[in-house]
PyMOL commands that place a pseudoatom at each C-alpha (Angstrom):
pseudoatom trace, name=CA, resn=MET, resi=1, chain=A, elem=C, hetatm=0, pos=[90.183, 32.908, -28.383]
pseudoatom trace, name=CA, resn=THR, resi=2, chain=A, elem=C, hetatm=0, pos=[92.171, 33.100, -31.536]
pseudoatom trace, name=CA, resn=LEU, resi=3, chain=A, elem=C, hetatm=0, pos=[90.841, 33.702, -35.007]
pseudoatom trace, name=CA, resn=LYS, resi=4, chain=A, elem=C, hetatm=0, pos=[91.532, 30.056, -35.892]
pseudoatom trace, name=CA, resn=LEU, resi=5, chain=A, elem=C, hetatm=0, pos=[89.358, 28.802, -33.027]
pseudoatom trace, name=CA, resn=ILE, resi=6, chain=A, elem=C, hetatm=0, pos=[86.539, 31.176, -33.886]
pseudoatom trace, name=CA, resn=THR, resi=7, chain=A, elem=C, hetatm=0, pos=[86.684, 30.135, -37.546]
pseudoatom trace, name=CA, resn=THR, resi=8, chain=A, elem=C, hetatm=0, pos=[86.588, 26.452, -36.601]
pseudoatom trace, name=CA, resn=TRP, resi=9, chain=A, elem=C, hetatm=0, pos=[83.656, 27.074, -34.254]
pseudoatom trace, name=CA, resn=ILE, resi=10, chain=A, elem=C, hetatm=0, pos=[81.677, 28.880, -36.970]
pseudoatom trace, name=CA, resn=PHE, resi=11, chain=A, elem=C, hetatm=0, pos=[82.597, 26.218, -39.547]
pseudoatom trace, name=CA, resn=GLY, resi=12, chain=A, elem=C, hetatm=0, pos=[81.245, 23.514, -37.225]
pseudoatom trace, name=CA, resn=GLY, resi=13, chain=A, elem=C, hetatm=0, pos=[78.029, 25.455, -36.788]
pseudoatom trace, name=CA, resn=ILE, resi=14, chain=A, elem=C, hetatm=0, pos=[77.618, 25.848, -40.539]
pseudoatom trace, name=CA, resn=LEU, resi=15, chain=A, elem=C, hetatm=0, pos=[78.164, 22.115, -41.061]
pseudoatom trace, name=CA, resn=ILE, resi=16, chain=A, elem=C, hetatm=0, pos=[75.615, 21.167, -38.418]
pseudoatom trace, name=CA, resn=THR, resi=17, chain=A, elem=C, hetatm=0, pos=[73.115, 23.674, -39.797]
pseudoatom trace, name=CA, resn=ALA, resi=18, chain=A, elem=C, hetatm=0, pos=[73.568, 22.331, -43.332]
pseudoatom trace, name=CA, resn=ALA, resi=19, chain=A, elem=C, hetatm=0, pos=[73.179, 18.753, -42.108]
pseudoatom trace, name=CA, resn=ALA, resi=20, chain=A, elem=C, hetatm=0, pos=[70.009, 19.606, -40.191]
pseudoatom trace, name=CA, resn=TRP, resi=21, chain=A, elem=C, hetatm=0, pos=[68.607, 21.310, -43.285]
pseudoatom trace, name=CA, resn=ILE, resi=22, chain=A, elem=C, hetatm=0, pos=[69.471, 18.331, -45.496]
pseudoatom trace, name=CA, resn=LEU, resi=23, chain=A, elem=C, hetatm=0, pos=[68.058, 15.769, -43.078]
pseudoatom trace, name=CA, resn=GLY, resi=24, chain=A, elem=C, hetatm=0, pos=[64.946, 17.846, -42.520]
pseudoatom trace, name=CA, resn=HIS, resi=25, chain=A, elem=C, hetatm=0, pos=[64.148, 17.983, -46.216]
pseudoatom trace, name=CA, resn=ILE, resi=26, chain=A, elem=C, hetatm=0, pos=[64.792, 14.451, -47.443]
pseudoatom trace, name=CA, resn=GLU, resi=27, chain=A, elem=C, hetatm=0, pos=[61.740, 12.501, -48.490]
pseudoatom trace, name=CA, resn=GLN, resi=28, chain=A, elem=C, hetatm=0, pos=[61.449, 9.154, -50.140]
pseudoatom trace, name=CA, resn=THR, resi=29, chain=A, elem=C, hetatm=0, pos=[58.879, 9.956, -52.783]
pseudoatom trace, name=CA, resn=VAL, resi=30, chain=A, elem=C, hetatm=0, pos=[58.260, 8.840, -56.341]
pseudoatom trace, name=CA, resn=GLY, resi=31, chain=A, elem=C, hetatm=0, pos=[61.491, 8.958, -58.327]
pseudoatom trace, name=CA, resn=VAL, resi=32, chain=A, elem=C, hetatm=0, pos=[63.845, 8.689, -55.347]
pseudoatom trace, name=CA, resn=SER, resi=33, chain=A, elem=C, hetatm=0, pos=[65.752, 5.439, -55.189]
pseudoatom trace, name=CA, resn=PRO, resi=34, chain=A, elem=C, hetatm=0, pos=[66.463, 3.820, -51.816]
pseudoatom trace, name=CA, resn=LEU, resi=35, chain=A, elem=C, hetatm=0, pos=[70.184, 4.051, -52.574]
pseudoatom trace, name=CA, resn=SER, resi=36, chain=A, elem=C, hetatm=0, pos=[70.125, 7.817, -53.109]
pseudoatom trace, name=CA, resn=TYR, resi=37, chain=A, elem=C, hetatm=0, pos=[67.917, 8.302, -50.040]
pseudoatom trace, name=CA, resn=GLY, resi=38, chain=A, elem=C, hetatm=0, pos=[70.379, 6.321, -47.933]
pseudoatom trace, name=CA, resn=PHE, resi=39, chain=A, elem=C, hetatm=0, pos=[73.331, 8.210, -49.405]
pseudoatom trace, name=CA, resn=VAL, resi=40, chain=A, elem=C, hetatm=0, pos=[71.832, 11.596, -48.540]
pseudoatom trace, name=CA, resn=PHE, resi=41, chain=A, elem=C, hetatm=0, pos=[71.032, 10.358, -45.042]
pseudoatom trace, name=CA, resn=PHE, resi=42, chain=A, elem=C, hetatm=0, pos=[74.642, 9.172, -44.679]
pseudoatom trace, name=CA, resn=VAL, resi=43, chain=A, elem=C, hetatm=0, pos=[76.027, 12.507, -45.934]
pseudoatom trace, name=CA, resn=GLY, resi=44, chain=A, elem=C, hetatm=0, pos=[73.908, 14.414, -43.402]
pseudoatom trace, name=CA, resn=PHE, resi=45, chain=A, elem=C, hetatm=0, pos=[75.079, 12.120, -40.617]
pseudoatom trace, name=CA, resn=VAL, resi=46, chain=A, elem=C, hetatm=0, pos=[78.740, 12.587, -41.581]
pseudoatom trace, name=CA, resn=LEU, resi=47, chain=A, elem=C, hetatm=0, pos=[78.305, 16.372, -41.681]
pseudoatom trace, name=CA, resn=ILE, resi=48, chain=A, elem=C, hetatm=0, pos=[76.912, 16.293, -38.138]
pseudoatom trace, name=CA, resn=LEU, resi=49, chain=A, elem=C, hetatm=0, pos=[79.862, 14.189, -37.003]
pseudoatom trace, name=CA, resn=ILE, resi=50, chain=A, elem=C, hetatm=0, pos=[82.412, 16.550, -38.590]
pseudoatom trace, name=CA, resn=GLY, resi=51, chain=A, elem=C, hetatm=0, pos=[80.677, 19.629, -37.163]
pseudoatom trace, name=CA, resn=GLY, resi=52, chain=A, elem=C, hetatm=0, pos=[80.594, 18.048, -33.715]
pseudoatom trace, name=CA, resn=LEU, resi=53, chain=A, elem=C, hetatm=0, pos=[84.262, 17.157, -33.995]
pseudoatom trace, name=CA, resn=ALA, resi=54, chain=A, elem=C, hetatm=0, pos=[85.045, 20.775, -34.863]
pseudoatom trace, name=CA, resn=TRP, resi=55, chain=A, elem=C, hetatm=0, pos=[83.143, 21.982, -31.779]
pseudoatom trace, name=CA, resn=ILE, resi=56, chain=A, elem=C, hetatm=0, pos=[84.861, 19.413, -29.558]
pseudoatom trace, name=CA, resn=SER, resi=57, chain=A, elem=C, hetatm=0, pos=[88.284, 20.475, -30.827]
pseudoatom trace, name=CA, resn=VAL, resi=58, chain=A, elem=C, hetatm=0, pos=[87.453, 24.134, -30.089]
pseudoatom trace, name=CA, resn=ALA, resi=59, chain=A, elem=C, hetatm=0, pos=[86.260, 23.229, -26.603]
pseudoatom trace, name=CA, resn=THR, resi=60, chain=A, elem=C, hetatm=0, pos=[89.404, 21.258, -25.764]
pseudoatom trace, name=CA, resn=ALA, resi=61, chain=A, elem=C, hetatm=0, pos=[91.672, 23.959, -27.190]
pseudoatom trace, name=CA, resn=THR, resi=62, chain=A, elem=C, hetatm=0, pos=[89.841, 26.641, -25.227]
pseudoatom trace, name=CA, resn=ALA, resi=63, chain=A, elem=C, hetatm=0, pos=[90.062, 24.633, -22.002]
pseudoatom trace, name=CA, resn=LYS, resi=64, chain=A, elem=C, hetatm=0, pos=[93.841, 24.333, -22.394]
pseudoatom trace, name=CA, resn=HIS, resi=65, chain=A, elem=C, hetatm=0, pos=[94.307, 28.113, -22.510]
for i in range(1, 65): cmd.bond("trace and resi %d" % i, "trace and resi %d" % (i + 1))
show_as sticks, trace
zoom trace
């Protein structure tokens, strides 16, 4: 594995960890608008998608070597 693949793999893990932390801590309480709650949920979902895409790209690149 090259340094670029390892960096991409770690970056994907950091994104998925951050998304799990964000999604695990959102609460719709007093003072939180439905729009901001939905936006944070969407941001967490997008971070999971980008992290998964990074892991998939590492897996396909590793399989080609």
